[in-house]
matplotlib code that plots the C-alpha trace (Angstrom):
import matplotlib.pyplot as plt

x = [-3.6, -4.1, -3.4, -1.5, -3.7, -0.6, 0.8, -2.3, -2.6, -5.9, -7.1, -7.7, -4.0, -3.0, -5.4, -3.8, -0.3, -1.3, -2.9, 0.1, 2.5, 0.4, 0.3, 3.7, 2.1, 0.4, -1.6, -3.1, -3.7, -5.5, -7.8, -8.7, -9.4, -11.2, -8.6, -6.3, -2.7, -1.6, -3.9, -2.2, 1.2, 0.3, -1.1, 2.1, 4.2, 2.2, 2.7, 6.4, 6.7, 4.7, 6.9, 10.1, 11.3, 11.1, 8.5, 8.8, 11.6, 10.9, 12.3, 11.5, 7.7, 7.0, 7.3, 9.1, 8.9, 12.0, 13.5, 11.5, 8.4, 8.8, 8.9, 5.9, 3.6, 2.9, 2.0, -0.3, -2.0, -2.4, -3.9, -6.3, -7.3, -8.1, -10.0, -12.1, -12.6, -13.7, -16.3, -17.7, -18.0, -19.8, -22.1, -22.9, -23.5, -25.8, -28.2, -28.5, -29.7, -26.4, -23.0, -20.3, -16.7, -14.6, -11.0, -10.2, -7.4, -7.5, -8.1, -10.2, -12.4, -12.9, -13.2, -14.8, -16.4, -18.0, -20.1, -21.6, -22.1, -25.5, -26.9, -25.7, -26.9, -30.4, -30.5, -29.6, -31.2, -30.8, -27.1, -24.3, -21.4, -17.8, -15.2, -11.5, -8.4, -5.7, -3.0, -1.3, -2.3, -3.0, -3.9, -7.6, -7.0, -5.6, -8.0, -11.6, -12.7, -15.3, -13.5, -10.9, -10.4, -6.9, -4.7, -1.9, -1.6, -4.1, -2.0, -3.3, -2.7, -5.8, -8.1, -9.5, -8.9, -11.6, -10.8, -12.7, -11.1, -8.0, -6.9, -6.1, -4.1, -3.9, -1.6, -3.4, -2.7, -4.5, -5.7, -3.2, -0.3, -1.3, -1.5, 1.9, 3.4, 1.7, 2.2, 1.6, 3.4, 4.1, 7.9, 7.4, 6.4, 9.9, 11.0, 7.8, 7.3, 6.1, 4.3, 5.0, 3.2, 5.9, 4.1, 4.3, 7.6, 7.9, 4.5, 5.9, 8.7, 6.2, 4.0, 6.8, 7.9, 4.3, 4.2, 7.6, 9.3, 12.9, 13.5, 16.8, 15.3, 11.6, 11.9, 12.5, 9.9, 7.9, 6.8, 3.7, 2.6, -1.1, -3.1, -5.2, -2.0, -1.0, -4.5, -4.3, -0.8, -2.0, -4.9, -2.5, -0.4, 2.7, 3.1, 1.6, 0.3, -0.6, -3.9, -6.7, -9.8, -12.1, -10.4, -10.8, -14.3, -15.4, -12.3, -12.4, -16.1, -15.6, -12.5, -10.3, -8.0, -7.4, -6.4, -3.3, -3.4, -5.7, -2.9, -4.0, -1.7, -3.1, -1.3, 0.3, -1.7, -5.5, -8.1, -9.4, -12.0, -10.4, -12.5, -11.1, -11.5, -13.6, -16.1, -17.0, -20.6, -21.5, -24.7, -24.2, -20.6, -21.7, -24.3, -21.6, -19.4, -22.2, -23.1, -19.6, -19.1, -22.2, -20.9, -17.6, -19.4, -21.8, -19.1, -16.5, -19.0, -17.2, -16.7, -13.0, -11.4, -12.0, -11.6, -14.2]
y = [12.9, 15.4, 13.8, 15.7, 15.6, 16.3, 13.0, 11.0, 9.9, 9.4, 5.8, 5.4, 6.0, 3.4, 0.9, 1.8, 1.2, -2.2, -3.2, -2.1, -3.9, -7.1, -7.1, -5.6, -3.5, -0.1, -1.3, -4.3, -2.2, 0.4, -2.4, -3.7, -0.3, 1.0, 3.8, 4.8, 3.8, 7.4, 8.0, 5.1, 6.4, 9.9, 8.6, 6.6, 9.7, 11.7, 9.0, 8.8, 12.6, 12.6, 9.9, 11.1, 7.7, 5.7, 2.9, 1.3, 0.6, 0.1, -3.2, -3.9, -3.8, -4.3, -2.2, -3.8, -2.7, -0.9, -1.9, 1.0, -0.2, -3.8, -2.4, -0.1, -2.8, -4.9, -1.8, -0.6, -4.0, -3.9, -0.4, -1.3, -4.4, -2.4, 0.1, -2.7, -4.3, -1.0, -0.5, -4.0, -3.6, -0.3, -1.8, -4.7, -2.5, -0.2, -3.1, -3.7, -1.7, -2.2, -3.8, -5.4, -6.1, -8.5, -9.4, -12.8, -15.3, -17.8, -21.1, -19.6, -18.0, -21.1, -23.7, -21.9, -18.7, -19.8, -22.7, -20.2, -17.2, -18.3, -17.8, -14.1, -13.6, -14.9, -12.3, -9.6, -10.5, -7.1, -7.0, -7.4, -9.3, -9.2, -11.5, -11.5, -13.2, -11.3, -13.0, -9.9, -6.5, -3.8, -0.2, 0.3, 3.6, 1.7, -1.3, -0.3, -3.2, -2.7, -5.1, -7.8, -11.1, -11.1, -13.7, -12.4, -9.6, -6.7, -4.3, -2.6, 1.0, 3.3, 0.5, -1.2, -4.8, -6.7, -10.1, -12.9, -16.1, -17.9, -21.1, -24.7, -26.9, -30.7, -33.4, -35.3, -37.9, -39.9, -43.4, -45.0, -43.0, -43.9, -47.6, -47.5, -45.4, -46.4, -43.6, -44.6, -41.8, -38.2, -38.9, -41.3, -38.3, -37.0, -39.6, -39.5, -37.5, -34.0, -31.4, -27.7, -24.4, -21.9, -19.0, -20.8, -22.6, -23.2, -24.9, -28.4, -27.2, -25.5, -28.6, -30.9, -28.5, -28.4, -32.2, -32.3, -34.1, -33.4, -33.4, -32.8, -31.3, -30.4, -28.5, -31.4, -32.3, -30.9, -27.2, -25.5, -21.9, -22.3, -24.4, -25.6, -27.1, -28.7, -30.3, -31.8, -33.1, -34.7, -36.3, -37.6, -39.2, -37.1, -36.7, -35.8, -32.2, -29.7, -28.2, -26.2, -28.4, -25.8, -26.1, -29.9, -30.4, -32.5, -34.6, -35.5, -36.3, -38.6, -40.2, -39.0, -37.5, -38.8, -36.8, -38.7, -37.3, -35.2, -32.7, -29.5, -26.5, -23.0, -20.7, -17.4, -15.4, -15.0, -14.1, -10.5, -8.6, -5.4, -2.4, 0.8, 3.8, 5.7, 2.8, 2.0, 3.3, 1.2, -0.7, -3.7, -4.0, -3.9, -6.6, -8.8, -8.3, -9.4, -12.4, -13.8, -13.5, -15.6, -18.2, -18.5, -18.7, -21.4, -23.5, -23.1, -23.4, -20.8, -18.3, -18.1, -20.6, -22.4, -25.9, -28.3]
z = [-1.3, -4.2, -7.6, -10.4, -13.5, -15.6, -14.6, -15.3, -18.9, -20.7, -20.1, -23.9, -24.5, -22.0, -23.7, -27.0, -25.5, -24.2, -27.5, -29.6, -27.2, -27.4, -31.2, -31.8, -34.4, -34.6, -37.6, -35.8, -32.7, -34.9, -36.3, -32.9, -31.5, -34.6, -35.0, -37.8, -37.8, -37.6, -34.5, -32.7, -33.6, -32.4, -29.1, -28.5, -29.3, -26.7, -24.1, -24.7, -24.5, -21.3, -19.7, -21.2, -22.5, -25.7, -25.3, -28.7, -31.1, -34.8, -36.1, -39.8, -40.1, -36.4, -33.3, -30.3, -26.7, -25.5, -22.1, -20.6, -22.4, -21.0, -17.5, -18.1, -19.6, -16.5, -14.5, -17.3, -17.5, -13.7, -13.8, -16.6, -14.7, -11.6, -13.6, -15.2, -11.8, -10.3, -13.0, -12.8, -9.0, -9.4, -12.0, -9.8, -6.8, -8.8, -9.3, -5.6, -2.6, -0.8, -1.3, 0.9, -0.2, 1.9, 1.8, 3.4, 3.8, 0.8, 2.7, 5.4, 2.8, 0.7, 3.4, 6.4, 5.2, 1.9, 3.3, 5.8, 3.5, 2.1, 5.6, 5.6, 2.1, 3.0, 5.8, 3.3, 0.0, -1.6, -1.1, -3.7, -2.1, -3.3, -1.8, -2.7, -1.4, 0.5, 2.6, 4.0, 5.3, 2.6, 2.5, 2.5, 0.7, -2.3, -2.2, -1.5, 0.7, 3.5, 5.8, 6.0, 7.9, 9.2, 10.9, 13.0, 15.5, 15.9, 14.0, 10.8, 9.8, 9.6, 10.7, 13.8, 14.6, 16.5, 18.0, 16.3, 17.6, 18.4, 16.7, 17.7, 15.3, 15.5, 14.0, 11.2, 8.6, 5.9, 6.8, 4.3, 5.8, 9.3, 8.4, 6.7, 9.6, 12.8, 15.3, 18.9, 20.7, 19.9, 19.9, 17.0, 14.8, 15.0, 12.4, 10.3, 7.1, 8.0, 6.0, 6.7, 5.7, 4.7, 6.4, 9.7, 9.6, 13.3, 13.9, 14.3, 16.5, 18.7, 18.8, 19.7, 22.5, 23.9, 23.7, 25.6, 22.8, 21.9, 18.2, 16.5, 13.3, 13.4, 10.2, 7.7, 5.2, 2.4, 2.4, 0.9, 0.6, 1.6, 4.0, 1.0, -0.5, 2.9, 3.2, -0.3, 0.4, 3.6, 1.8, -0.8, 1.9, 1.5, 5.2, 8.5, 8.9, 11.6, 10.6, 12.2, 12.7, 11.2, 7.9, 7.7, 9.1, 6.1, 5.9, 9.6, 9.4, 6.4, 7.8, 5.0, 7.6, 11.1, 14.2, 15.6, 19.2, 21.2, 21.8, 20.1, 20.0, 20.5, 18.0, 19.1, 16.5, 16.2, 13.7, 13.6, 11.7, 10.3, 9.6, 8.0, 10.2, 7.6, 7.3, 10.9, 10.5, 7.5, 8.7, 6.4, 7.6, 11.2, 10.4, 9.0, 12.0, 14.3, 12.0, 11.7, 15.5, 15.9, 13.4, 15.3, 18.7, 17.5, 16.1, 18.9, 21.7, 23.8, 21.1, 21.9, 19.5, 16.2, 17.3, 15.7]

ax = plt.figure().add_subplot(projection="3d")
ax.plot(x, y, z, "-o")
ax.set_aspect("equal")
plt.show()
């Protein structure tokens, strides 16, 4: 897509706008930016002329954002943040022979990927690694990642999805909760406190159906946005949870969480490595794809599921 230079303001002017909006004063913005007050005022006039709206209103000795300015400010801050991030990433990469940027699911990244990454780094000591959290598909044209780890279906625009593994989830609870609510059969969980992850609201319903248990309302209980929150809630004894084993390896090993029944449920979706079409030939990316497939295979035994 060809950009219109006429529509792209000078980055210095955007910085001036953010500074003036933050201080509510052209004078204070001028001091911070080592400019004159008239220079700040002139830059803001240029920006307002370019956009075609009034961004500031003069109130006594201060300047206050107009309604248009209030809407514009978050987008400017986002753009400046992206610009800074881009520069920092480029500066880090310039100090290394190669770089790799990965987008991963939050809990998968922190609990499964991070403990294993040192192994990959040792294999590639000259590499600069960047890892960020993304929960949903995004446009690789807008966000310059080399690859992504995706949970769902193998559908991603302008990219190739390679199957990594499926997932098995099991019912777990803290020792204290299990002692206070002894569960001897799957049917007894129907009346027990349940924890849900909001992105997978039907998990308990699917588990009960697989266990051939009829439940009037499998959706009652507390809800949380991320698996990391559900794990902490389960550890705190707020309820029983359905969790992938690979996310709670340490908790199961230490006994802080207990598997109630050996009745795992294979989820409908799977994990995929997503590579943008224009980066398929990146040697370091290909090395990572091979490495992570090895990690999954070693842990799962068969290479087809993350189970233990």
